[in-house]
C-alpha positions, 0 to 999 in steps of 0.5 A: 422802757428806758426813762432817763433824766426825768423829774417826777413831781407829784405823780403816781409812777408805775415802776414795772418794766422800766429802767430809770437812770438819773431820775428824780422822784419828788412828792410822788407815789411809786408803785411796784406790782412785780409784773416785770423787773425794774432797774434804777441807777443814780436816782434820787427820792424826796418825800416819796411813798412806796406802794407794793401791789399784786405779787409784790404785796403778796411777797412782802406779806409772805416774808412778814408772816414767815418772819413772825410765825415760823419761829427761829428758822423763819427769822433766819431765812428772811434775814438770809434773804436780806443779807443776800440782797445787801451782799449778793453772792454770784450764785444768788445774783444769777438766781435773781437774774434768771428769775427776772427773765422767766414768765411769771408762772415759771418765776414762782417755781424758780423763786421757790427753789431759790428760797429753798437753796438759800435756806439750805434745804 
């Protein structure tokens, strides 16, 4: 669903499955559950709260636990994931694009493979 040139003021906005273009989010809560992909282009954010729910929250909890509890290898893996987000290679971008197009069950398997590929295993 495309959302274009909309001003969200004091709202709770479910992000999953939407493409936001030139939207302004102000004094709002943005909720991402990782049920489907999200796209944002030329949007602005003023005093927003980000909430991660469901699979998104589990992913963040996993990355946190891995970073804090898996020693230097865990830290390197998480740092590499963020480096690939900052400067995506073509291979990483293709993996993320493919994952976004899969069903959630298949995405779990592909995400595991992608993380293994990033870590060099």
